[in-house]
C-alpha positions as CSV (number, residue, x, y, z in Angstrom):
1,X,6.9,12.4,-14.6
2,X,4.4,15.1,-13.8
3,X,0.8,14.6,-14.9
4,X,1.0,17.7,-17.1
5,X,4.0,16.3,-19.0
6,X,2.3,12.9,-19.3
7,X,-0.8,14.4,-20.8
8,X,1.3,16.4,-23.2
9,X,3.4,13.4,-24.2
10,X,0.5,11.0,-24.6
11,X,-1.7,13.4,-26.6
12,X,1.3,14.4,-28.8
13,X,2.2,10.7,-29.4
14,X,-1.4,9.7,-30.1
15,X,-1.9,12.6,-32.6
16,X,1.4,11.9,-34.2
17,X,0.5,8.2,-34.7
18,X,-2.8,9.2,-36.1
19,X,-1.2,11.6,-38.6
20,X,1.3,9.0,-39.6
21,X,-1.4,6.3,-40.0
22,X,-3.5,8.7,-42.1
23,X,-0.6,9.8,-44.3
24,X,0.5,6.2,-44.8
25,X,-3.0,5.1,-45.6
26,X,-3.3,7.9,-48.2
27,X,0.0,6.9,-49.8
28,X,-0.9,3.2,-49.9
29,X,-4.3,3.8,-51.4
30,X,-3.0,6.3,-54.0
31,X,-0.1,4.0,-54.8
32,X,-2.5,1.0,-55.4
33,X,-4.8,3.2,-57.5
34,X,-1.9,4.5,-59.6
35,X,-0.3,1.1,-60.3
36,X,-3.8,-0.4,-61.1
37,X,-4.4,2.5,-63.5
38,X,-1.0,2.1,-65.1
39,X,-1.4,-1.7,-65.4
40,X,-4.8,-1.2,-67.1
41,X,-3.4,1.3,-69.5
42,X,-0.5,-1.0,-70.3
43,X,-2.9,-3.9,-71.0
44,X,-4.9,-1.7,-73.4
45,X,-1.6,-0.6,-75.2
46,X,-0.6,-4.2,-75.5
47,X,-3.9,-5.2,-77.1
48,X,-3.5,-2.3,-79.6
49,X,0.1,-3.5,-80.3
50,X,-1.2,-7.1,-80.9
51,X,-3.6,-5.7,-83.6
52,X,-0.8,-3.8,-85.3
53,X,1.6,-6.7,-85.2
54,X,-1.1,-9.0,-86.7
55,X,-1.6,-6.6,-89.6
56,X,2.1,-6.1,-90.3
57,X,3.4,-9.6,-89.7
58,X,5.0,-11.1,-92.8
59,X,5.3,-7.7,-94.6
60,X,8.6,-6.9,-93.0
61,X,11.4,-8.5,-91.0
62,X,10.8,-9.6,-87.4
63,X,13.3,-7.1,-86.1
64,X,11.8,-4.2,-88.0
65,X,8.3,-5.4,-86.9
66,X,9.2,-5.2,-83.2
67,X,11.0,-1.9,-83.6
68,X,7.8,-0.4,-85.2
69,X,5.6,-1.3,-82.2
70,X,8.1,-1.1,-79.2
71,X,6.8,1.2,-76.5
72,X,8.7,4.4,-75.9
73,X,9.9,3.4,-72.4
74,X,10.0,-0.4,-72.4
75,X,10.5,-3.5,-74.5
76,X,8.6,-5.8,-76.9
77,X,9.2,-9.4,-77.9
78,X,7.4,-12.4,-79.4
79,X,7.9,-15.7,-77.5
80,X,7.2,-19.0,-79.1
81,X,5.9,-22.1,-77.2
82,X,9.4,-23.5,-77.0
83,X,10.3,-20.3,-75.0
84,X,12.5,-18.8,-77.7
85,X,11.8,-15.3,-79.1
86,X,11.2,-14.3,-82.7
87,X,13.6,-11.5,-83.6
88,X,14.9,-11.3,-80.0
89,X,14.0,-8.5,-77.6
90,X,13.6,-5.0,-78.8
91,X,14.0,-2.2,-76.2
92,X,13.5,1.5,-76.3
93,X,16.3,4.0,-75.6
94,X,17.6,3.7,-72.0
95,X,15.9,0.4,-71.3
96,X,18.7,-2.0,-72.5
97,X,18.5,-3.9,-69.2
98,X,15.2,-5.3,-70.3
99,X,16.8,-7.4,-72.9
100,X,18.0,-9.8,-70.1
101,X,14.5,-10.5,-69.0
102,X,14.0,-14.3,-69.5
103,X,11.7,-15.6,-72.2
104,X,8.7,-17.6,-70.9
105,X,5.7,-18.8,-72.6
106,X,2.2,-18.5,-71.0
107,X,-1.0,-20.3,-72.2
108,X,-3.2,-17.6,-70.7
109,X,-3.3,-13.8,-70.9
110,X,-1.2,-12.3,-68.1
111,X,-0.9,-8.7,-66.7
112,X,1.1,-7.9,-63.6
113,X,3.6,-5.5,-62.0
114,X,7.1,-6.8,-61.9
115,X,10.4,-5.5,-60.6
116,X,13.6,-5.4,-62.6
117,X,16.7,-4.1,-61.0
118,X,14.6,-2.8,-58.1
119,X,12.5,-0.7,-60.5
120,X,8.7,-1.3,-61.2
121,X,7.4,-2.2,-64.6
122,X,4.2,-3.4,-66.1
123,X,4.3,-6.8,-67.8
124,X,1.6,-7.9,-70.3
125,X,1.6,-11.2,-72.1
126,X,-1.1,-11.9,-74.7
127,X,-1.4,-15.3,-76.5
128,X,-1.8,-14.7,-80.3
129,X,-1.9,-17.0,-83.4
130,X,1.2,-16.5,-85.6
131,X,1.5,-16.6,-89.4
132,X,2.9,-20.2,-89.3
133,X,-0.2,-21.4,-87.5
134,X,1.5,-21.7,-84.0
135,X,0.6,-19.7,-80.9
136,X,3.0,-17.2,-79.6
137,X,3.0,-14.7,-76.7
138,X,3.3,-11.0,-77.6
139,X,4.9,-9.6,-74.4
140,X,5.2,-5.9,-73.7
141,X,7.1,-4.4,-70.7
142,X,6.7,-0.7,-69.8
143,X,8.5,1.3,-67.2
144,X,6.6,2.9,-64.4
145,X,9.3,5.5,-63.7
146,X,6.8,8.4,-64.2
147,X,4.3,6.9,-61.8
148,X,7.1,6.1,-59.3
149,X,8.4,9.7,-59.5
150,X,4.8,11.0,-58.8
151,X,4.5,8.6,-55.8
152,X,7.9,9.8,-54.6
153,X,6.7,13.4,-54.8
154,X,3.5,12.4,-52.9
155,X,5.5,10.6,-50.3
156,X,7.7,13.6,-49.7
157,X,4.7,16.0,-49.5
158,X,2.9,13.7,-47.0
159,X,6.1,13.6,-44.8
160,X,6.5,17.3,-44.9
161,X,2.8,17.9,-44.2
162,X,2.9,15.4,-41.3
163,X,5.9,17.1,-39.8
164,X,4.3,20.5,-40.1
165,X,1.1,19.2,-38.7
166,X,3.0,17.9,-35.6
167,X,3.9,21.5,-34.6
168,X,0.3,22.6,-33.8
169,X,-0.3,19.2,-32.3
170,X,2.5,19.6,-29.9
171,X,1.5,23.2,-29.1
172,X,-2.2,22.2,-28.6
173,X,-1.1,19.2,-26.5
174,X,0.7,21.6,-24.1
175,X,-2.3,24.0,-24.0
176,X,-4.6,21.0,-23.3
177,X,-2.4,19.6,-20.6
178,X,-2.3,23.1,-18.9
179,X,-6.1,23.4,-19.1
180,X,-6.6,19.9,-17.6
181,X,-4.1,20.1,-14.9
182,X,-4.7,23.7,-13.8
183,X,-7.5,22.9,-11.4
184,X,-5.5,20.0,-10.1
185,X,-2.4,22.2,-9.6
186,X,-4.7,24.7,-7.8
187,X,-6.1,22.0,-5.6
188,X,-2.6,20.8,-4.7
189,X,-1.5,24.3,-3.8
190,X,-4.6,24.7,-1.7
191,X,-3.9,21.5,0.1
192,X,-0.3,22.6,0.8
193,X,-1.6,25.9,2.1
194,X,-4.0,24.1,4.4
195,X,-1.2,21.8,5.6
196,X,1.2,24.7,6.3
197,X,-1.2,27.3,7.7
198,X,-3.9,25.0,9.2
199,X,-6.6,27.1,7.6
200,X,-9.5,25.6,5.6
201,X,-9.4,27.0,2.1
202,X,-11.6,26.4,-0.9
203,X,-11.1,26.5,-4.7
204,X,-12.4,29.4,-6.6
205,X,-14.7,27.9,-9.3
206,X,-15.3,30.3,-12.1
207,X,-16.0,27.7,-14.8
208,X,-19.8,26.9,-14.8
209,X,-19.6,24.2,-17.6
210,X,-20.3,21.5,-15.0
211,X,-17.6,19.2,-16.5
212,X,-15.6,16.6,-14.6
213,X,-13.0,19.2,-13.5
214,X,-15.6,21.5,-12.2
215,X,-17.2,18.6,-10.3
216,X,-13.9,17.6,-8.9
217,X,-13.3,21.1,-7.6
218,X,-16.8,21.3,-6.2
219,X,-16.4,18.0,-4.5
220,X,-13.2,19.2,-3.0
221,X,-14.9,22.3,-1.6
222,X,-17.7,20.2,-0.2
223,X,-15.1,17.9,1.4
224,X,-13.4,20.9,3.0
225,X,-16.8,22.1,4.2
226,X,-17.4,18.7,5.8
227,X,-13.9,18.6,7.3
228,X,-14.2,22.1,8.7
229,X,-17.6,21.4,10.2
230,X,-16.4,18.2,11.8
231,X,-13.3,19.9,13.1
232,X,-15.4,22.7,14.6
233,X,-17.7,20.0,16.1
234,X,-14.7,18.2,17.5
235,X,-13.3,21.3,19.0
236,X,-16.7,22.2,20.5
237,X,-17.1,18.6,21.7
238,X,-13.7,18.6,23.5
239,X,-14.3,22.1,24.9
240,X,-17.8,21.2,26.2
241,X,-16.7,17.8,27.5
242,X,-13.8,19.4,29.4
243,X,-16.1,22.0,30.8
244,X,-18.7,19.5,31.8
245,X,-16.2,17.3,33.5
246,X,-14.5,20.2,35.2
247,X,-17.6,21.1,37.2
248,X,-18.0,17.8,39.1
249,X,-14.3,17.5,39.5
250,X,-14.2,20.9,41.1
251,X,-17.1,20.0,43.4
252,X,-15.4,16.7,44.4
253,X,-12.1,18.5,45.0
254,X,-13.8,21.2,47.1
255,X,-15.7,18.8,49.3
256,X,-12.6,16.5,49.6
257,X,-10.5,19.6,50.9
258,X,-13.4,20.4,53.2
259,X,-13.3,16.8,54.6
260,X,-9.6,17.0,55.1
261,X,-9.9,20.2,57.1
262,X,-13.1,19.8,59.2
263,X,-14.8,16.6,58.0
264,X,-14.2,14.5,61.1
265,X,-15.3,17.3,63.5
266,X,-18.9,17.7,62.2
267,X,-21.0,14.7,61.3
268,X,-23.4,16.9,59.3
269,X,-20.6,18.3,57.2
270,X,-19.2,14.8,56.7
271,X,-22.5,13.5,55.5
272,X,-23.1,16.5,53.2
273,X,-19.6,16.1,51.7
274,X,-20.0,12.3,51.1
275,X,-23.4,12.8,49.5
276,X,-22.1,15.5,47.2
277,X,-19.0,13.5,46.2
278,X,-21.2,10.4,45.6
279,X,-23.7,12.4,43.5
280,X,-21.0,14.1,41.4
281,X,-19.2,10.8,40.9
282,X,-22.4,9.2,39.6
283,X,-23.0,12.2,37.3
284,X,-19.4,11.9,36.0
285,X,-19.9,8.2,35.4
286,X,-23.1,8.8,33.4
287,X,-21.6,11.7,31.5
288,X,-18.5,9.6,30.6
289,X,-20.6,6.7,29.4
290,X,-22.7,9.0,27.3
291,X,-19.6,10.6,25.9
292,X,-18.1,7.2,25.0
293,X,-21.3,6.1,23.3
294,X,-21.6,9.3,21.2
295,X,-17.9,9.3,20.4
296,X,-18.0,5.8,18.9
297,X,-21.1,6.7,16.8
298,X,-22.2,3.5,15.0
299,X,-19.5,1.2,16.3
300,X,-21.2,0.1,19.5
301,X,-24.6,-0.6,18.0
302,X,-24.7,-4.4,17.9
303,X,-28.4,-4.8,17.4
304,X,-30.3,-7.8,18.7
305,X,-33.5,-7.5,16.6
306,X,-36.6,-9.3,17.8
307,X,-40.4,-9.1,17.6
308,X,-41.6,-6.8,20.4
309,X,-45.0,-6.3,21.9
310,X,-44.8,-2.5,22.5
311,X,-47.5,-2.5,25.2
312,X,-45.7,-5.0,27.3
313,X,-42.3,-3.2,26.9
314,X,-43.8,0.2,27.8
315,X,-45.6,-1.3,30.9
316,X,-42.3,-2.9,32.0
317,X,-40.4,0.3,31.5
318,X,-42.9,2.4,33.4
319,X,-43.0,-0.1,36.2
320,X,-39.3,0.1,36.7
321,X,-39.3,3.9,36.4
322,X,-42.1,4.2,39.1
323,X,-40.1,2.0,41.5
324,X,-36.9,3.9,40.9
325,X,-38.2,7.5,41.3
326,X,-41.6,7.2,42.9
327,X,-43.2,9.3,40.1
328,X,-46.7,9.0,38.9
329,X,-46.8,7.8,35.3
330,X,-50.2,7.2,33.6
331,X,-50.4,4.7,30.7
332,X,-53.1,4.7,28.0
333,X,-53.1,2.0,25.3
334,X,-55.4,2.7,22.4
335,X,-54.0,0.1,20.1
336,X,-51.5,-2.6,20.8
337,X,-48.4,-2.5,18.5
338,X,-46.1,-5.2,17.3
339,X,-42.7,-4.1,15.9
340,X,-39.2,-5.4,15.3
341,X,-36.4,-3.7,17.2
342,X,-33.7,-4.1,19.8
343,X,-35.5,-4.4,23.2
344,X,-32.8,-2.9,25.3
345,X,-32.1,0.0,23.0
346,X,-35.8,0.8,22.8
347,X,-36.1,0.7,26.6
348,X,-33.1,3.0,26.8
349,X,-34.8,5.4,24.5
350,X,-38.0,5.4,26.6
351,X,-35.9,5.9,29.8
352,X,-34.2,9.0,28.3
353,X,-37.5,10.7,27.6
354,X,-39.1,9.6,30.9
355,X,-36.1,10.9,32.7
356,X,-36.3,14.3,30.9
357,X,-40.1,14.5,31.8
358,X,-39.2,13.7,35.5
359,X,-36.5,16.4,35.6
360,X,-38.5,19.3,34.1
361,X,-42.0,18.5,35.5
362,X,-43.4,17.9,39.0
363,X,-46.8,16.7,37.7
364,X,-47.8,13.3,36.5
365,X,-46.3,12.0,33.3
366,X,-48.8,10.6,30.6
367,X,-47.7,7.9,28.2
368,X,-49.9,6.6,25.4
369,X,-49.5,3.8,22.8
370,X,-51.5,3.9,19.6
371,X,-51.4,3.0,16.0
372,X,-52.0,5.0,12.9
373,X,-52.2,4.0,9.2
374,X,-48.5,3.4,8.6
375,X,-46.7,3.4,12.0
376,X,-47.0,2.8,15.7
377,X,-46.7,5.7,18.2
378,X,-45.5,6.1,21.7
379,X,-46.3,9.5,23.2
380,X,-44.7,10.8,26.4
381,X,-46.3,14.0,27.7
382,X,-45.3,16.1,30.7
383,X,-46.8,19.3,32.1
384,X,-43.6,21.0,32.9
385,X,-41.6,24.1,32.0
386,X,-41.6,23.3,28.2
387,X,-39.0,24.4,25.6
388,X,-39.0,27.7,23.8
389,X,-39.9,27.4,20.1
390,X,-36.6,28.9,19.0
391,X,-34.7,26.1,20.9
392,X,-36.6,23.1,19.5
393,X,-34.3,22.6,16.4
394,X,-31.2,22.6,18.7
395,X,-32.2,20.3,21.6
396,X,-30.7,17.2,19.9
397,X,-27.3,18.8,19.5
398,X,-24.6,17.5,21.9
399,X,-24.3,19.5,25.2
400,X,-27.1,21.9,24.1
401,X,-29.2,23.0,27.1
402,X,-32.1,25.5,27.0
403,X,-31.3,26.8,30.4
404,X,-27.7,25.9,31.3
405,X,-27.7,27.0,34.9
406,X,-31.0,25.3,35.7
407,X,-30.1,22.1,33.9
408,X,-26.8,21.9,35.7
409,X,-28.6,22.2,39.0
410,X,-31.0,19.4,37.9
411,X,-28.1,17.2,36.8
412,X,-28.4,17.5,33.0
413,X,-25.4,17.2,30.7
414,X,-27.0,18.1,27.4
415,X,-26.2,14.6,26.1
416,X,-29.4,12.7,26.7
417,X,-31.4,13.8,23.7
418,X,-28.4,13.6,21.4
419,X,-28.0,10.0,22.5
420,X,-31.7,9.4,22.0
421,X,-31.3,10.7,18.4
422,X,-28.4,8.3,17.8
423,X,-30.5,5.3,19.1
424,X,-33.5,6.3,17.1
425,X,-31.5,6.5,13.9
426,X,-30.0,3.1,14.3
427,X,-33.4,1.6,15.1
428,X,-35.1,3.2,12.1
429,X,-37.3,5.3,14.5
430,X,-38.4,8.9,14.0
431,X,-38.7,11.3,16.9
432,X,-41.2,14.2,16.9
433,X,-40.9,16.9,19.5
434,X,-43.7,19.4,20.3
435,X,-43.4,21.8,23.2
436,X,-44.8,25.0,24.5
437,X,-42.9,27.1,27.0
438,X,-44.7,27.0,30.4
439,X,-47.2,24.4,29.2
440,X,-45.3,21.2,28.7
441,X,-43.6,18.9,26.1
442,X,-44.9,16.0,24.0
443,X,-42.4,13.5,22.6
444,X,-43.7,11.1,19.9
445,X,-41.7,8.0,19.1
446,X,-42.8,6.9,15.6
447,X,-41.8,3.3,14.8
448,X,-42.4,0.9,11.9
449,X,-45.0,-1.8,12.3
450,X,-43.8,-5.4,12.1
451,X,-44.7,-5.8,8.4
452,X,-42.7,-2.7,7.5
453,X,-39.8,-3.2,9.9
454,X,-37.4,-5.0,7.6
455,X,-37.6,-2.2,5.0
456,X,-37.4,0.5,7.6
457,X,-34.4,-1.1,9.3
458,X,-32.5,-2.0,6.1
């Protein structure tokens, strides 16, 4: 069953049940009030009859006495303590069936609703002293036919009103279900269009009431925005990765063809080809590793957190960097810093920025370690070509390079800073980048101190 039909059915059933319960409650309450009122009235009539019987008793025959005070729609009798009646049972016209009602003596006054031949009657029995000194019951029975007819009319009216009220309930249930399911139906159609056409579409939200349906539609649009952005990034990633891998593969293929044709004839050409193939193979290996790390996002970050002396780690990293590349790196330690992080990931972060400084600057690289009020800082400064101000917000994007031709010549893939951003995020570290074109670049690694590390890394 469709959701629209379910809502229509459930709302109609609920409203119908409510109407029936309300109508039934009205009928029960009114019926109880009516019978209570009739019983009270019958009790008052019986008391009046007892007064009249006491005044007239002995002045006329018992039969005539009962006929004088019999109610117009009931019966009257006097029952002795041996459960025999004085003068029998006198009934009004049309109530002959009451004469068969059994005689029974009660010691106490009694008022109740009884049923005779499936018709309701009031029964009142009042103990009363008789002329012979005994105690008798003066018992009066009155029909409730008028009250029953009134209740029947009320019952029929309530049934008709309930049935008539169900008509707008059913109509309003259909309208309500349409209103509720319209955004859902629109969303389903939009999803089908996306599936069939492959185009990202959004819902048109005209309702500004900020209700749940509006929020659902708005959430759907935000989800589509996210999917489209990720899809575009994926397409760009695949395109850029293919382009970046194509260049070293082309170089390797060209030098391999050259080696096949003339490589063994000229030693210089052989050496040049082997060096180029080796260099491009290394670049492809590094590029592939970086691509795998970035593609996995957070899955590969199995952190091994420990307390780290930042000065010792920076000195160790700089020492390895000097030995590998023979570059001059100056270290200044203003304050020693203790933090909690993954040692290898932090060293990898330092190597990325040291490698960038090496690529784009021929002068000495300056590294400083210091502490400020709420964090520890590692600054890496180079006096190189710098980065234009307009490019600063984009340098952490994958494959983004300020000068693509120059960076390709220097071996850059545009993935280093993106990988650095991933590492910094998982370590709870912030990276600040300040650069001036033609002057140089300063990278500041802002890390939590040991006391703050658990909160920063949580």
